[in-house]
Residue, then its C-alpha position, 0 to 999 in steps of 0.5 A: x086974520x092973522x096966522x104963525x107961518x115960518x119963512x126962510x130969508x136969505x141972511x148975509x152973514x159974514x162972521x163967526x163969533x166965539x166964546x170958549x170957556x176953557x176955565x184954566x184949562x187953556x193950553x197951547x204949542x210954539x213950533x218952530x219952522x220945521x214943524x218942531x214943538x219948542x215950547x208950551x203953555x198950560x193954564x189961563x188964557x194969556x193976557x195978550x189974547x183978543x176980548x175981555x176973557x178974564x183968563x177964562x173965556x177964547x174970544x174969537x171973531x172969524x171972517x166966514x169968507x175968509x176964515x181969518x181971526x178978525x180981532x187978532x193982534x200980532x202978540x210981541x216977543x215978550x207977550x210970547x216969553x211971558x207966557x211960557x215963563x209963567x207955565x215954567x213957574x206953575 
């Protein structure tokens, strides 16, 4: 005879994958070393962000041990400049 019963088992979880739909509502602020905001951006998710986001999704893979974003790649200065310029153009 088989019956249904739930069991709790331990699982080694290492990563949290976030797919957040921002739908034209992405916002970012740039701060200098003193904490003063020196630039900002609102609009689509910038192209240099990780994943196939199509401008509408924020896709981040978080390492649960360290809290670090695993799929983040350091942007180039030109990426940041382009992002800020796009906000000015809108």
